[in-house]
N, C-alpha and C positions, 0 to 999 in steps of 0.2 A: 501453248500452242496445241490443237487439237488434231489427230488424224482420223480420217475413217477407214475402215481397213474392210473390206468386203472380199468375197471369194472370187476365184479367178474368172476370168470372163473373156470372149473371144476378142473384145475391143473395149477397152476402158480408159476413161480418164480419171486420174486421181488428184484431188485438189486439197491443199492444206491451207486452212485459214486463220488469219491472226485474230481471233475472237475469243475471248474467254468464255466458258461454258456457262449458257444462263442458269443462273441459281434464284431468281427472284420468283416465287409461287405464288401467281395471282391466283384468288380464290374467289368464285362464284358458286357456292354451295359446296365448297371445297373440292371443285374440279382443280386439275393440275392442266396448265396449256403448254403448247409448243412454245419453248423459247429461241434463243438466235440459233442460226445455222453456223456450226461448228466446224462440219467438212461435208464435201457433197463428191460424186463420182457418177462420171458417164458411162454407162453400159449401152451400147446399141441405140435402142429404142427408149430407155429408161435412165431417169435420173435417180439417184439414190442418196438421201439426205440424213445428215445425222444433226440432232439438235441435242446435245448431252448425249444421254442415253437413249433416248427416242429417236425412232427412224420413220422416214417418210419415203415412199416410193411413188414415183409420178411416171405411169407407161404410157406412152404413145402409141397406141392401137391403129389409129387411122388419123388422119388429118383432123377430123371433126369428133374425135372419140379418145378420152383420156380416162386412164384409171388411176386413183388414188388410193394408196394404204397408208394406214399409221401403225405404227408398233410402240406403245409405251415404254418398253422395255429392251426394244433393239433386236427381238426375234420374232419374225412372221409365223402365223400359223401355215399349217397345210393349206396348200393353194389348190383347192378344189371348189365347186360349187354345183348345187343339185338344179339350178336356174340355168346356169351359161352352157352353150352346148358350143360356141365357136370360141375356139383359145388359138386358133392356129393363125391370127394375123400377121399379115407380112410386116407390119410395122412402119413407122417414119423415120427417116433420117432427124436425129437430133440435133438441132442446130442451136446451141446454147450459146449465150454470151453472158458474159459477167460484167455487170455494169457497177461495181463496186457495193452499192448498198443493196443491190438485188440481181436476182437472175433472171435472165429471159428466154423463153424456149418458144421458138418457132415451127409449129407443126404444118406450115403450109395454109391452113385455114384459120388458126388458133394462135395467140400469142399468149403463153403463160407467163404471168411475171410472180415471180417467189422472193418477197421481200427478206431480207437476211436477220433483221433483228425487231422485232421477234419474225419468227418464219411464218407467214401469210400466203396465200394461193390467191390469184386475180387471174380470170379469164377473157381476154379481150379479143376482138376481131382484128384482122391484119389491119385495118384502118385505124385501129387503137381505141374503139366504141368499146366500153366495159359492158360485159354480158353479165358476168355474176364474179361475186368475190367474197373471201372470207371475210366475218365481221372481225375487225381489226383487235378490240379488246380480248377477244376469246379464240377466235381461229377453230381449231381440234383440240380437245382435251379429254381426259380420263379421271376416273374416281372409282379405285378399285376394280371390278371387273368392268364397269359401264364404261362405253367411249361415247362420243358427241362432237358434231361439227355443228357451228354458227355460222349463218352468212347472212350478210348484208340484205336488206329487203327493200327495195326502193318503194316509194309511195304508190306508184302506178303500176306495180307489176301483179300477175295473178296466176292462180297455179290450179293445176287440171291433173286428172289420173288418180293415182292411189287406189287403184283396183277397186273393189266394192266397198264403198261409204254412202251413207245417207247423206241429207242436207242439200247445199245448194252444189250446182256445176262449179261454181269457182270457189276454191278450197281455202281462199285467203282468209286468215283470221280464225281458222279452225284449228283444233288440236285431233289428231287422230292417231289410234293405237293400233299396232299389227300385230294380231294375236288371234289366230282362227278360233271363233266362238259359236256355239249353239246357240243363236239370238231368237228363238221361237218368239214368234208376233213381234218383232222389234218395233221400233218408233222412229219418227223423223231423227231423234237425237240419238238413236243407239249406237254405240260404238265400244268394242270393234265387234265386227260382222264375221261371216263365215271365210271369207277369203283376204289374205294379205298379199299385196303386191307393193312393195316399197319403192315406187318409181313416180315421179310427177315430171310435168312438164311446166316450165315458167315461162309467161308471156309478158313482153313490156314492149309497147308500140309497135306491134305486129311482128317483133322477132322474138324465137322462142329458144331456149335450153332444155334440157333434161338430165335429172339426176337420177340414179338407180343404186340405192343403199342395198348391196346384196348381203344382208346379215338375217340370219333365220331366228334369231333370238327376238323374244318381245321387245318391238321398236316403236318410237313414239316420234310423230311429226307435228312440229308446232310451227303452225305457219303463220306467225303474226298474234297468235293468240295471247303471248305473256308480253310480247314489246312490239311496237309498231317499227322497231329500227332493226330486227332481224328475225330470222326463222331458223329453225334447228331441227336435226334429226339424230336421234340417238339410240343404242341398244344397251340391254341388260348383260350383255356378254358379246365375246366374239369381237371382231376385228372393226374398226374403221376402215372399210371396204366400199368405196362409191365409182360410179362411172359418170363421166361429165360429157354431155352429147351437146353438140351444136347445130342449129339450125342452118340458117335462122328458120326455116318453115317446119311447122308443126310435121307435116307428113314425112318430112326426110328424119327426124326425130324418130317417130314411130317405127320407120321403115330400118332404121340402125339399130334400135333396140330389140326389135325381133330379129334382127340377124345376128344378135347377141345370145338373145335367149330361145330364139327357135320360133316357127310359124305353123300356123294351123294345117295341116295336110288336108285334101279334100275329102270331106265328110262322103257318107252315101246320100244320094240326091234324095231318098225318101226322109231323110232326116230335116229336110227342109219344109215337108209339109205340116199340116195341122196334126198335133198330138193332143191324145186324151189320159188323164190319169185320176185318179183317186184314191184316198187311203178308205178302205181299199175296195176292188171289184172281186167278190167272189159270191158263190162258188163259180165253176166254170161257165154256168149255163147264165149267169148274170154278164159275165163277159161277152157271152156271144149274143145275149139281147143288146147288150149296148152298141156292140158292131153293126147287129141287123137295122137298128133303128138309125144310125148313121148314114146308113145305105139307103134304106125306105125313105128317109128324108131329104137325101141329095146333099148333105153337108159334107163339105170336101173334107178329107182325112186320112192319114196315112199310117198313123201309129197309135197303138194302145200299150197302157203300163200295165205292170203288176206290183203292187206296194207289199209290204212285208207279209201280209196274210197268206201270201201263196204258199208260203215257207212252212215246213214241218217244225213248229215251236220256235220259227224264228231263226233256226239255224242256217245258214248261208248256205247255198248250193244244193238244197234239198226242196221236195215239193210235200205239200200235204195232201196226201192221197185219200184223204176224205171229201176234201172240197174241189181238188184236181185230180180226181182218180186216172185220168189219160190224158196227160200234159203233152205228149207229142201228137196225139189225135187231135186236141184242141188247137194247138198251134199249126198244124196243118189245115185243119178248116178255116182259121183265121188267115193263111197266106191264100188258100182259095178265094177268099173273099176281098183279097186285096189289102191285107191288114200285115204291119210287121209289129213284134211284141218285144217291148223292154221289161226287164225285170231289175228289181231292185237287189242291191247288194252291200250290207254293211260289214264294218271290219270286224266287229267283236265275235269272237268264236267261243261258242256255248261251251263250259267246262263241263264236256258228259263223256264218259269214258267209253261209252257206245258209240259216240259221233266220230265218223271216221277222219273229218277233217281235224279235230280238236286231238285225236290221236298221233297223227302224223306230224303236226306242228310240235308236240311235246318230243315225239322222237327224234325230229329233225332240227331241235332246237330253234324253233321260227318265231316263237313269241318274245316278247319284249320282258324283261327281268329286270331284278334288283342288283346290286353288286354282289349280295349274298349267293346269287344263283337263284334263287326263289323266283318263278314265274310271277308276274305281275297278273293280276285278276280284278276287274270291276263290273259292275253291274249296269248291263243295259237293257234293250228288249229280250233277249234269250234268257236273261238271269245272270248269273257270275259266268264272265267271259274274260278270256286270253285276248291278245291283239297281237297281230303279226308285225314283225319288225320289218318294215318296208326299205329301210337302210342297208338291208343284206341283199345282195344281188340273186342268191339263191332262193331266198324268201318270195322276192318278186315273182321268179319263173316259176317256183311251186303254186303261188297264188293264181298267178296267170294262166297256168295248165289246169286249174280246178274248173275253168270256164269252160272246158270241152264239154263237162256233162250238160251243162245248160244248152250249148250249142247242137248238142246231139238231139236234145228235145225239140230244136227249131228256134230258140232265142235268138232275135236279132241284134240286140244291143243290150247293153248293162248301166245302171242308173247305180255311181256310188253315193250313199249318204252315211251321216252320222260320223264321218271321216274327218271331223277337226283334230283328234277323234273325241267323241263325246262320251262321257261316263256319267250315269246316273245317281251311283251311290259310289262314294269311294272307299277305299281300305279303311278310312278313319270313321267311317259311316256319314260322311257328308252328303247331303242330297241335293238335287237340283242338279242343271246342267253344268257338269264340271270336266275334267280331262284327266289323264294318266298323272300320277305320283311325280312331282318334280324330279324325286330322286331315283327313277326309274330310267333305266340304261338305253341305249340305242347303240347297236353295232358301230354305225357311221363310219364305215372304210376302215374299221380297226382301230378306230380313236377311243371307241366306248365312252361316249358324250351322253350327259342328261338329257331327259325329254324336253329342257327347255329349249336347247339347241335344235331338236328334229320336230317338235310339235307344230310350227309353221308349213312343214314340208311333208307331213303325214299323209296329207290328203292327195298331194301331188304325186308322191311316190305309190299311192294305193292306186291312183288312174294310171300311171306310167305301167304298172303291173298289169291292170285289166287290158289296157291298150295293146300292149306287147304281146300277152297271152293270146286276144283274140286274134292278132295279127300272124302269130305263130301256129294257131290251130288252122286258121284258114287264110293262108296268105292273098288268097284272089278276091276276098272280101275286104272292103274297106271297114274298119271298125268303127262303132258309135259308142262313146261312153261319157253320161253325163256326171258331173261331179259338183258337190255342194261346198266343198273346202278345196281350198287351192293354193298355190305360191307363185311367184313370178315364173313363167314359162309354161305354165298349165296347159294354153293353146295347142302343145305339140301332141296332147293326149286325149284331150276331153273339151265338150262344152260346159257352160256353167250357167246355172239360174242363182236367181237371188234369194234362194231360201224360203224360210218359212213366212211370206209376209201376209198381209191382213186384208180383208176384204172392206176396203174402205177408200174413198177418194184422196184422201192423203196419202196412202201407199199407192195409187195409180200415178200419181203427180210424183212420187219418188222414184219410181222405176226409172222414168226417163234420164233424169242426171247420173243414175246409178249404172246404166247400160252404157251412158254415153262415156263415161269415166271408166269402165273397164275396156272398153274398145279402144280408147288413148291409152291404155294400159296393155295393149297387145293382145286382148283376147276378144276376138270379133264374134264368137259364135257364142251368143249370151241370150237370156232371156229371163222373164218372170212368170210366176204362177197367175195366168189369166184368171182373173175374177177374185184372186186372192185365195191363201192357204186357210188361213183362221179365218171362222165367221162366215156368214153369209151373204153376198152380195145383193143387191136391189137389181130388177132387170136392167135398168139403163146403167148401171155401173159395170156390169157384165158384159153389155153391149159396147161399152165406149171401151173397155178393156180389150176387146176382140178387135175394134176398129185400129188400136196402136198396135196389138199383137200381131196383125195382119202385117206391118211392115218391121217387126223385130227379127232376127236372124232365127231364133228359137222360139217357136209358138207352142204353147203348152199349157192346157187347161189342167188345173190341180188343186184339189180342197182336200181337208183332214176330215178324220172319222168324226159321226156325229153332225155333220154340218148337211144343210139342204142340199140336194143334188143341184149341179149347175152346168149340166150338159147345155148344149145350144138352144135346144128346144124346151127347157124346162119353163120358160116365164112366157110362153105363148108364141103365137106365129108371127106377130107383129115382129117381136124380137129377134126371133129366130132369122126372120126374113133378111135383117140387116147383117146379123152375123153372117147366113151364108153368102150375102154379096160382097161382104169384106174379104171371106175366105178364097171366095173364088177368084177375086182381084189378086190375092196373095199367089194362088195358084197361077195366074197369068205371067206374074212377076217371077216364079221360080227359075225358069232358063237365064233371068238377068242375075239372080242372087246366085245361081250356081256358078255362073259364069265369072262372077266377081270374086268367087272363093277360090277359083282355080288356081 
């Protein structure tokens, strides 16, 4: 006989079960799976289940929201999340019934059926209709540090969300990796990309459910690519920790998900206007020339961007005084002409003893380090750089405060780039877009965990530092932050664009499902580089892109260095006239868009 012992709780029910511990180790690629339930205990809104040494925790957060955790060795990890903001759920009275071969838990909207031998979970409607269930041969399992969950896949079920992914809108039969990556010039089958949001919505016969796998390690979703009988999600480390949402309406699932991870605050109204960028507008006279041409040609616009060439040697929070001798005067002049200005900021801090930001970072222990205490350095645009450890509260506060210098000159918003984070040359001499070494440590609330755990939240936390810093510096002004890399919950801090796309018809088609799936993943303020970043669009492609961009939340034209200029007038009056007409339509819709975002 096995007995389950848990810490004291205000209300609890302890059950002994006469089932011998499950000793058979099924193996699919050497995974170990949950065996039979040997004991269980009810604590208020949570059911704690023992399967030999392993533990499963089923928490009823709301009648339509259930959290499931697995600990193979019986000890759960510290319970915190960079994504989840609502933790004070009122809970649900746990109406549990032991039916001999299974447990049944009634939440008021769901029936959760837990078979005892082996332990497998099923989610049903109150009328008994199956919504989703563990794939019986496997269920949940582990192998070394990996954790994995298999779910049965009905032949007519379809899957949406997953954040920023290429390919079709429906992700059935797709395999997707969550690992923020600098995917310059990505193609229709490139994966992973810049943003990782391990959340999806399953739809069958018009009824929907959602799953959020809150694990920041490199994760993989196999939505029927391997088998037509099941789909799976797994991570290279951390816990099996997922939330199950019941609709049956898609809208209800998205609302509940964003209640869990946070919603987008109202942006400044000007951020809904047309935005113009390129790599790069310099010197100052060039930026003024672009501004004047927009006004003379009566093309609606609100925002101009400055890419990395406005900085002194690509040092963040500095100005190149040869190209921009009077930034305050320049921005004042642009403001008088009705423009807002957004400047780029990258996380790499140039290793230069004469550079104040680098000196302060070293002095205050603000950078990522190896376990030896040595500061990590990698090469990006400025050369050899250190990288702030944004998992530290004081580092986010320090970094956010650095934006005061930009705001002093009149900067209106911030554009976070290269924050996957990307490294061009690693310590070992590897070249190409890479990231911090795997053995670099992050503070991670005192746990000192490897970069493998914090990589996917680096962009989220950098955006958080910028957003909170801008709000602290000027509480009366709503911040605007645009980010390339992100994790679930990014909408609390920033808008997202789909990175370094390509000037091609394929990419124009790609952007539509990409943006729709980002929206279904809780991120409403999204857009793509109008016209494409790499390469030069044809006149018709640029025009068609504007015709779509006019109806996308974030409308920004952007292109890389060395390409042909692609401002709206560059291909003649005919195409400019069409672009102007659609931008004017967008501006007529801004009151509606602004109200919808409220």
